[in-house]
C-alpha positions, 0 to 999 in steps of 0.5 A: 058222346064224348066222355071227360074226366073233369066237367067244368061249369061256367054260368055266363051273363053279361060277362064279355069283359073278363070272359076271355081271360077265364076261357084261356086259363081253362084252355091252357091247362096241362091236364087235358081231359076236361070239358067246359060246359058254358051256359049263356043265361040271356046275356045282352052283351057279346058273351054268347058270340065269345063262347061260340068263338071258343067252341069253334077253337076247342071242342071241349067247350060246349056252349048252351043258351037259355033264358035268364034264371035270375041267379047262377045256381040255376044255370049251374044246375042246367049245366050239370045235367049236360055234364059226362065227367067223374069230377066237377069243378066250378068257375065264374065268368071272371075267374082264373085257373093256374095252368096246373090247377086241374092236374094238381087237384086230380093227382091229389084225389087219386093219390089219397082216394079223397072225395074233393080237393081244395086248391090255394085260393087268392083274391084276384085284383085283376093285375098280372097273375105273376104278381098275385100271392097270398102274402100280397092279396090274401086268400086261403092256403091248405087247411090252416096253412097246411097243404099236406093235410087230410081231413074229414068231411065233418072238419071241412064243413066246420071250417067252411062256416064263416069261411074261417079256414076253408073256401068252396072252389074244390074239385068234387067227385061227381058221385057227391052231386049225384048222391046229394043234388045241386041246390038252386033255390036262391042267390047263394044256394051254391054255398049251401050246396058246397057245405052239403058236399063237404059234410057228405064227404069222408076225406078232403085234401088240398093242392098247391094249384091256384084258384084266382077269385076276381074281386075287381068286377063291380058288376059281379053279382056279389058286389052290386045291390039286389033283393035276391041278396036277402037269400043269405037269410034263407041259407043260414036257416037251412044250414041250421037245419042241415046241422041238426039233420047231420048231428054237427051241433057244434057248427051252430055258433059258427052259423049264427055268428055268420048270420049276424054278419050277413044281416048287418051287411044287408042293413048296411047295404039298404042304408047305401042303396035306399034311394033306389028301393021301393017303400014295399021292398024296404018294408019286406027287407026290414021284416026278414032282417028283424025276424032273423035278428030276433032269432039270433038274439034269443039264441045268444040269451039261451045257450049259444057261446058266440060273438053274439055275446059280445054285442050288448044289443037289446033291441032291434032299434039299437041294432039299426043304430049300430049298423048305421054307425058301421055303414059310416065307418065302411065296416063289415064288408064281406066277400062271398065265397063258395 
């Protein structure tokens, strides 16, 4: 078996429209010692034939096909079971790497002995790459703007909650995954996995390579309404358990603030899509949101100095009214980042 320094995993489901751009950006990397494990997750478009085309062009692309697993984390976990690299990096089927991304990340890790490296991340609108910049599009650069920062895993974990300072599209040592596993319990279990990897790290660094996170794909799972998005509630609950286990209790206010934002977004999404939601599903969704809201309200009343204390909502019915108002103003639209 040919071994690679870096293993890239790409879960693919009906991604033909942007897939070539993603694969070209990987094939054109200045760092050559990589493998790209692409898993077609039961696509009905031309995705698989495009993947096979690139596999023929470059043996570093390794293509697998499996039946649909409902969410991407299951596909990534499958891909990782076939990975040979010492390091791991993720890409969606529509993201773009700068040509020097792998080179910059691996050099920074090897120069510092870090466990993971976070590049610049730019929200990508689909235009010309040379026109994309933090100043124009927004995104993340270093730690609070410092590309030379070297921080602890604990600091990176705290900065990643609510994506205040840190995104999750890092180059990780594969040993972190072997030690901690890759979680695939639901829709955004990948977000939970990256937090586990961060809190398990000793040293985290940053590079000036660029990860372009596409935002103009209306079919992306983070944009189209689906019942699986209610997995965000499960992830926030698991994060609370994680901080107790790792004794990072100072993260709880940030997790609860993130959870508040999530349930407001979910309620707004219900209002926007109520015509296509069955009565049974609607009752189930409302129950989950109400349970989480009750927990958050109790936390705010007990001892959590969070944004919750800025909200004078005393009942769930008032919360529903408030979220309807937010929907009308098109507010509280969040972006999912690993």
